[in-house]
VOSE-42027 format. One record per residue: residue number from 1; residue in three letters; chain; x, y, z of N, C-alpha, C, O in turn. Coordinates in steps of 0.02 Angstrom, whole numbers, always signed. Each point is the difference from the previous one (the first is absolute). Layout:
<mikes>
{pos: NUM	code: ALA	unit: A	n_x: X	n_y: Y	n_z: Z	ca_x: X	ca_y: Y	ca_z: Z	c_x: X	c_y: Y	c_z: Z	o_x: X	o_y: Y	o_z: Z}
...
</mikes>
This chain:
<mikes>
{pos: 1	code: MET	unit: A	n_x: -1373	n_y: +2603	n_z: -854	ca_x: -52	ca_y: +0	ca_z: +61	c_x: -74	c_y: +14	c_z: -34	o_x: -7	o_y: +44	o_z: -42}
{pos: 2	code: ASN	unit: A	n_x: -43	n_y: -82	n_z: +64	ca_x: -60	ca_y: +3	ca_z: -23	c_x: -46	c_y: +60	c_z: +39	o_x: -2	o_y: +7	o_z: +61}
{pos: 3	code: ASN	unit: A	n_x: -26	n_y: +25	n_z: -101	ca_x: -46	ca_y: +57	ca_z: +33	c_x: -74	c_y: -31	c_z: +3	o_x: -39	o_y: +25	o_z: -41}
{pos: 4	code: ILE	unit: A	n_x: +17	n_y: -69	n_z: +79	ca_x: -73	ca_y: -21	ca_z: +6	c_x: -40	c_y: +24	c_z: +57	o_x: +19	o_y: +2	o_z: +58}
{pos: 5	code: LYS	unit: A	n_x: -87	n_y: +21	n_z: -85	ca_x: -48	ca_y: +18	ca_z: +48	c_x: -58	c_y: -43	c_z: -20	o_x: -17	o_y: -8	o_z: -59}
{pos: 6	code: VAL	unit: A	n_x: -16	n_y: -22	n_z: +114	ca_x: -67	ca_y: -40	ca_z: -3	c_x: -52	c_y: +36	c_z: +17	o_x: +8	o_y: +29	o_z: +54}
{pos: 7	code: TYR	unit: A	n_x: -58	n_y: -19	n_z: -80	ca_x: -64	ca_y: +38	ca_z: +15	c_x: -50	c_y: -49	c_z: +26	o_x: -22	o_y: -39	o_z: -43}
{pos: 8	code: THR	unit: A	n_x: -1	n_y: +32	n_z: +104	ca_x: -42	ca_y: -39	ca_z: +25	c_x: -46	c_y: +19	c_z: +43	o_x: -1	o_y: +56	o_z: +27}
{pos: 9	code: THR	unit: A	n_x: -52	n_y: -112	n_z: -15	ca_x: -33	ca_y: +24	ca_z: +63	c_x: -22	c_y: -52	c_z: +45	o_x: +0	o_y: -56	o_z: -26}
{pos: 10	code: LYS	unit: A	n_x: -17	n_y: +60	n_z: +85	ca_x: +6	ca_y: -44	ca_z: +48	c_x: -44	c_y: -62	c_z: -10	o_x: +12	o_y: -49	o_z: +34}
{pos: 11	code: THR	unit: A	n_x: -62	n_y: +47	n_z: -78	ca_x: -53	ca_y: -48	ca_z: -21	c_x: +10	c_y: -45	c_z: -56	o_x: -42	o_y: -44	o_z: -12}
{pos: 12	code: CYS	unit: A	n_x: +107	n_y: +55	n_z: -28	ca_x: +14	ca_y: -30	ca_z: -59	c_x: +49	c_y: -64	c_z: -3	o_x: +61	o_y: +5	o_z: +7}
{pos: 13	code: PRO	unit: A	n_x: -89	n_y: -56	n_z: -16	ca_x: +30	ca_y: -56	ca_z: -7	c_x: +72	c_y: +8	c_z: -59	o_x: +57	o_y: -20	o_z: +8}
{pos: 14	code: TYR	unit: A	n_x: -82	n_y: +48	n_z: -53	ca_x: +60	ca_y: +1	ca_z: -59	c_x: +64	c_y: +39	c_z: +32	o_x: +59	o_y: -14	o_z: -12}
{pos: 15	code: CYS	unit: A	n_x: -82	n_y: +66	n_z: +55	ca_x: +57	ca_y: +49	ca_z: +26	c_x: +46	c_y: -45	c_z: +40	o_x: +61	o_y: +5	o_z: -1}
{pos: 16	code: VAL	unit: A	n_x: -96	n_y: -51	n_z: +38	ca_x: +40	ca_y: -45	ca_z: +43	c_x: +41	c_y: -37	c_z: -42	o_x: +60	o_y: -2	o_z: +13}
{pos: 17	code: MET	unit: A	n_x: -86	n_y: -32	n_z: -70	ca_x: +43	ca_y: -44	ca_z: -42	c_x: +62	c_y: +39	c_z: -22	o_x: +57	o_y: -21	o_z: +6}
{pos: 18	code: VAL	unit: A	n_x: -76	n_y: +87	n_z: -37	ca_x: +64	ca_y: +43	ca_z: -28	c_x: +60	c_y: +13	c_z: +54	o_x: +60	o_y: -5	o_z: -11}
{pos: 19	code: THR	unit: A	n_x: -91	n_y: +23	n_z: +72	ca_x: +46	ca_y: +14	ca_z: +44	c_x: +42	c_y: -65	c_z: +32	o_x: +55	o_y: +8	o_z: +27}
{pos: 20	code: ASP	unit: A	n_x: -85	n_y: -66	n_z: -33	ca_x: +19	ca_y: -64	ca_z: +25	c_x: +48	c_y: -15	c_z: -62	o_x: +58	o_y: -16	o_z: +15}
{pos: 21	code: LEU	unit: A	n_x: -72	n_y: +18	n_z: -68	ca_x: +55	ca_y: -6	ca_z: -51	c_x: +64	c_y: +35	c_z: +3	o_x: +54	o_y: -29	o_z: -7}
{pos: 22	code: LEU	unit: A	n_x: -59	n_y: +100	n_z: +17	ca_x: +58	ca_y: +27	ca_z: -14	c_x: +42	c_y: -8	c_z: +79	o_x: +59	o_y: +15	o_z: +8}
{pos: 23	code: LYS	unit: A	n_x: -99	n_y: -39	n_z: +42	ca_x: +47	ca_y: -13	ca_z: +74	c_x: +28	c_y: -59	c_z: -25	o_x: +60	o_y: -7	o_z: +10}
{pos: 24	code: GLU	unit: A	n_x: -95	n_y: -46	n_z: -47	ca_x: +35	ca_y: -65	ca_z: -9	c_x: +66	c_y: +13	c_z: -42	o_x: +51	o_y: -32	o_z: +11}
{pos: 25	code: LYS	unit: A	n_x: -59	n_y: +85	n_z: -63	ca_x: +59	ca_y: +13	ca_z: -36	c_x: +53	c_y: +40	c_z: +22	o_x: +49	o_y: +17	o_z: -33}
{pos: 26	code: GLU	unit: A	n_x: -67	n_y: +2	n_z: +108	ca_x: +40	ca_y: +44	ca_z: +30	c_x: +28	c_y: +61	c_z: -28	o_x: +56	o_y: +24	o_z: +2}
{pos: 27	code: VAL	unit: A	n_x: -120	n_y: -4	n_z: -33	ca_x: +10	ca_y: +81	ca_z: -28	c_x: -25	c_y: +49	c_z: +37	o_x: -51	o_y: -8	o_z: +33}
{pos: 28	code: GLU	unit: A	n_x: +78	n_y: +53	n_z: -34	ca_x: -27	ca_y: +63	ca_z: +48	c_x: -51	c_y: +34	c_z: -43	o_x: +2	o_y: +6	o_z: -61}
{pos: 29	code: PHE	unit: A	n_x: -56	n_y: +20	n_z: +107	ca_x: -49	ca_y: +41	ca_z: -35	c_x: -41	c_y: +43	c_z: +53	o_x: +6	o_y: -11	o_z: +61}
{pos: 30	code: LYS	unit: A	n_x: -43	n_y: +55	n_z: -84	ca_x: -43	ca_y: +45	ca_z: +48	c_x: -71	c_y: -25	c_z: -15	o_x: -23	o_y: -12	o_z: -56}
{pos: 31	code: GLU	unit: A	n_x: -6	n_y: +7	n_z: +110	ca_x: -73	ca_y: -14	ca_z: -9	c_x: -37	c_y: +61	c_z: +28	o_x: +16	o_y: +30	o_z: +52}
{pos: 32	code: ILE	unit: A	n_x: -70	n_y: -13	n_z: -97	ca_x: -29	ca_y: +67	ca_z: +9	c_x: -83	c_y: -26	c_z: +5	o_x: -31	o_y: -21	o_z: -48}
{pos: 33	code: ASN	unit: A	n_x: +13	n_y: +26	n_z: +95	ca_x: -78	ca_y: -15	ca_z: +9	c_x: -44	c_y: +60	c_z: -9	o_x: +1	o_y: +52	o_z: +32}
{pos: 34	code: VAL	unit: A	n_x: -43	n_y: -71	n_z: -88	ca_x: -29	ca_y: +57	ca_z: -38	c_x: -74	c_y: +11	c_z: +33	o_x: -37	o_y: +49	o_z: -11}
{pos: 35	code: GLN	unit: A	n_x: +22	n_y: -101	n_z: +52	ca_x: -71	ca_y: +7	ca_z: +52	c_x: +10	c_y: +46	c_z: +51	o_x: -47	o_y: +31	o_z: +23}
{pos: 36	code: SER	unit: A	n_x: +100	n_y: -24	n_z: -4	ca_x: +21	ca_y: +56	ca_z: +56	c_x: -4	c_y: +61	c_z: -17	o_x: -20	o_y: +44	o_z: +38}
{pos: 37	code: ASP	unit: A	n_x: +39	n_y: -33	n_z: -103	ca_x: +23	ca_y: +70	ca_z: -37	c_x: -32	c_y: +5	c_z: -81	o_x: +27	o_y: -22	o_z: -51}
{pos: 38	code: PRO	unit: A	n_x: -96	n_y: +60	n_z: +54	ca_x: -36	ca_y: -3	ca_z: -54	c_x: +49	c_y: +36	c_z: -53	o_x: +10	o_y: -22	o_z: -57}
{pos: 39	code: ALA	unit: A	n_x: +19	n_y: +79	n_z: +80	ca_x: +40	ca_y: +47	ca_z: -48	c_x: +50	c_y: -43	c_z: -47	o_x: +16	o_y: +16	o_z: -57}
{pos: 40	code: ILE	unit: A	n_x: +3	n_y: -69	n_z: +89	ca_x: +53	ca_y: -39	ca_z: -26	c_x: -43	c_y: -47	c_z: -55	o_x: +19	o_y: -5	o_z: -58}
{pos: 41	code: MET	unit: A	n_x: -71	n_y: -23	n_z: +79	ca_x: -42	ca_y: -34	ca_z: -47	c_x: -14	c_y: +37	c_z: -66	o_x: +12	o_y: -18	o_z: -58}
{pos: 42	code: GLN	unit: A	n_x: -44	n_y: +84	n_z: +83	ca_x: -13	ca_y: +48	ca_z: -60	c_x: +68	c_y: +2	c_z: -50	o_x: -4	o_y: -13	o_z: -60}
{pos: 43	code: GLU	unit: A	n_x: +54	n_y: +28	n_z: +88	ca_x: +63	ca_y: +5	ca_z: -48	c_x: +14	c_y: -60	c_z: -29	o_x: +17	o_y: +5	o_z: -59}
{pos: 44	code: LEU	unit: A	n_x: -19	n_y: -58	n_z: +80	ca_x: +8	ca_y: -69	ca_z: -42	c_x: -54	c_y: -16	c_z: -54	o_x: +13	o_y: -28	o_z: -53}
{pos: 45	code: VAL	unit: A	n_x: -77	n_y: +51	n_z: +73	ca_x: -45	ca_y: +4	ca_z: -61	c_x: +13	c_y: +39	c_z: -48	o_x: -14	o_y: -14	o_z: -58}
{pos: 46	code: GLU	unit: A	n_x: +48	n_y: +79	n_z: +79	ca_x: +10	ca_y: +40	ca_z: -62	c_x: +72	c_y: -11	c_z: -39	o_x: +15	o_y: +32	o_z: -50}
{pos: 47	code: LYS	unit: A	n_x: +23	n_y: -78	n_z: +77	ca_x: +60	ca_y: -28	ca_z: -30	c_x: -2	c_y: -57	c_z: -36	o_x: +41	o_y: -5	o_z: -46}
{pos: 48	code: THR	unit: A	n_x: -87	n_y: -48	n_z: +59	ca_x: -11	ca_y: -62	ca_z: -22	c_x: -56	c_y: -3	c_z: -39	o_x: +1	o_y: -33	o_z: -52}
{pos: 49	code: GLY	unit: A	n_x: -68	n_y: +73	n_z: +78	ca_x: -57	ca_y: -11	ca_z: -41	c_x: -45	c_y: -67	c_z: +49	o_x: -55	o_y: -21	o_z: -18}
{pos: 50	code: GLN	unit: A	n_x: +83	n_y: -1	n_z: +69	ca_x: -25	ca_y: -64	ca_z: +32	c_x: -18	c_y: +15	c_z: +83	o_x: +37	o_y: +25	o_z: +43}
{pos: 51	code: MET	unit: A	n_x: -102	n_y: -49	n_z: -36	ca_x: -7	ca_y: +16	ca_z: +71	c_x: +16	c_y: -65	c_z: +39	o_x: +2	o_y: +6	o_z: +61}
{pos: 52	code: GLY	unit: A	n_x: +9	n_y: -67	n_z: -86	ca_x: +5	ca_y: -50	ca_z: +42	c_x: +72	c_y: -3	c_z: +28	o_x: +44	o_y: +35	o_z: -24}
{pos: 53	code: VAL	unit: A	n_x: -32	n_y: -82	n_z: +79	ca_x: +73	ca_y: -20	ca_z: +24	c_x: +1	c_y: -74	c_z: +0	o_x: -50	o_y: -35	o_z: -2}
{pos: 54	code: PRO	unit: A	n_x: +121	n_y: +11	n_z: +3	ca_x: +46	ca_y: +29	ca_z: -1	c_x: +34	c_y: +42	c_z: -57	o_x: -7	o_y: -27	o_z: -55}
{pos: 55	code: GLN	unit: A	n_x: +36	n_y: +77	n_z: +55	ca_x: +37	ca_y: +38	ca_z: -49	c_x: +69	c_y: -7	c_z: +22	o_x: +14	o_y: +13	o_z: +59}
{pos: 56	code: THR	unit: A	n_x: +35	n_y: -33	n_z: -102	ca_x: +66	ca_y: +3	ca_z: +24	c_x: +50	c_y: +33	c_z: -54	o_x: +5	o_y: -20	o_z: -58}
{pos: 57	code: ASN	unit: A	n_x: +30	n_y: +69	n_z: +84	ca_x: +49	ca_y: +47	ca_z: -48	c_x: +62	c_y: -29	c_z: +18	o_x: +18	o_y: -2	o_z: +59}
{pos: 58	code: ILE	unit: A	n_x: +26	n_y: -28	n_z: -117	ca_x: +55	ca_y: -26	ca_z: +1	c_x: +39	c_y: +38	c_z: -50	o_x: -11	o_y: -5	o_z: -60}
{pos: 59	code: ASN	unit: A	n_x: +55	n_y: +42	n_z: +86	ca_x: +59	ca_y: +40	ca_z: -37	c_x: -47	c_y: +40	c_z: -47	o_x: +17	o_y: +8	o_z: -59}
{pos: 60	code: GLY	unit: A	n_x: -70	n_y: +15	n_z: +80	ca_x: -38	ca_y: +46	ca_z: -56	c_x: -56	c_y: -36	c_z: -39	o_x: -43	o_y: +29	o_z: -33}
{pos: 61	code: GLN	unit: A	n_x: +47	n_y: -86	n_z: +40	ca_x: -60	ca_y: -53	ca_z: -51	c_x: -47	c_y: -24	c_z: +55	o_x: +21	o_y: -24	o_z: +53}
{pos: 62	code: TRP	unit: A	n_x: -86	n_y: +33	n_z: -69	ca_x: -44	ca_y: -33	ca_z: +41	c_x: -29	c_y: -71	c_z: -19	o_x: -7	o_y: -22	o_z: -57}
{pos: 63	code: VAL	unit: A	n_x: -6	n_y: -4	n_z: +103	ca_x: -33	ca_y: -65	ca_z: +2	c_x: -66	c_y: +7	c_z: +31	o_x: -3	o_y: +19	o_z: +58}
{pos: 64	code: LEU	unit: A	n_x: -46	n_y: -31	n_z: -89	ca_x: -73	ca_y: -7	ca_z: +18	c_x: -9	c_y: -75	c_z: +27	o_x: +21	o_y: -49	o_z: -29}
{pos: 65	code: GLY	unit: A	n_x: -54	n_y: +49	n_z: +88	ca_x: -19	ca_y: -65	ca_z: +33	c_x: +56	c_y: -38	c_z: +11	o_x: +57	o_y: +23	o_z: -5}
{pos: 66	code: PHE	unit: A	n_x: -70	n_y: -87	n_z: +20	ca_x: +50	ca_y: -49	ca_z: +26	c_x: +29	c_y: -32	c_z: -61	o_x: -35	o_y: -44	o_z: -24}
{pos: 67	code: ASP	unit: A	n_x: +94	n_y: +60	n_z: -5	ca_x: +19	ca_y: -28	ca_z: -72	c_x: +79	c_y: -13	c_z: +15	o_x: +47	o_y: +38	o_z: -13}
{pos: 68	code: PRO	unit: A	n_x: -44	n_y: -110	n_z: +47	ca_x: +77	ca_y: +4	ca_z: +25	c_x: +52	c_y: -17	c_z: -64	o_x: +60	o_y: +12	o_z: +9}
{pos: 69	code: ASN	unit: A	n_x: -76	n_y: -31	n_z: -54	ca_x: +42	ca_y: -5	ca_z: -61	c_x: +26	c_y: +76	c_z: -27	o_x: +57	o_y: +19	o_z: -15}
{pos: 70	code: LYS	unit: A	n_x: -112	n_y: +13	n_z: +16	ca_x: +27	ca_y: +68	ca_z: -20	c_x: +30	c_y: +32	c_z: +56	o_x: +44	o_y: +40	o_z: -17}
{pos: 71	code: ILE	unit: A	n_x: -55	n_y: -45	n_z: +77	ca_x: +37	ca_y: +35	ca_z: +59	c_x: +80	c_y: -42	c_z: -15	o_x: +53	o_y: +31	o_z: -4}
{pos: 72	code: GLU	unit: A	n_x: -55	n_y: -84	n_z: +0	ca_x: +70	ca_y: -35	ca_z: +2	c_x: +48	c_y: +37	c_z: -65	o_x: +60	o_y: +14	o_z: +1}
{pos: 73	code: SER	unit: A	n_x: -101	n_y: -8	n_z: -46	ca_x: +46	ca_y: +19	ca_z: -64	c_x: +15	c_y: +74	c_z: +8	o_x: +44	o_y: +28	o_z: -33}
{pos: 74	code: LEU	unit: A	n_x: -85	n_y: +6	n_z: +81	ca_x: +25	ca_y: +80	ca_z: -1	c_x: +52	c_y: -3	c_z: +66	o_x: +31	o_y: +53	o_z: +7}
{pos: 75	code: LEU	unit: A	n_x: -17	n_y: -95	n_z: +32	ca_x: +55	ca_y: -3	ca_z: +47	c_x: +62	c_y: +11	c_z: -26	o_x: +9	o_y: -24	o_z: -56}
{pos: 76	code: LYS	unit: A	n_x: +34	n_y: +53	n_z: +80	ca_x: +73	ca_y: -1	ca_z: -27	c_x: +43	c_y: -37	c_z: +38	o_x: +59	o_y: -5	o_z: -16}
</mikes>
């Protein structure tokens, strides 16, 4: 079973592309909107050193931005 979290904002087209890809693959994931919770955004910056979204955590591995090849390679 995959443990997937996608960190997004409402205005990010690449965030939509990541969530659409996961839905297309019929993979369960949790979407976390960092726009509505600055504390979560701060945690994300501390973990990854990156301010941008989307950031996807798949089973403990980070994927920054929209990288379908990396996302698919990390899915079990």
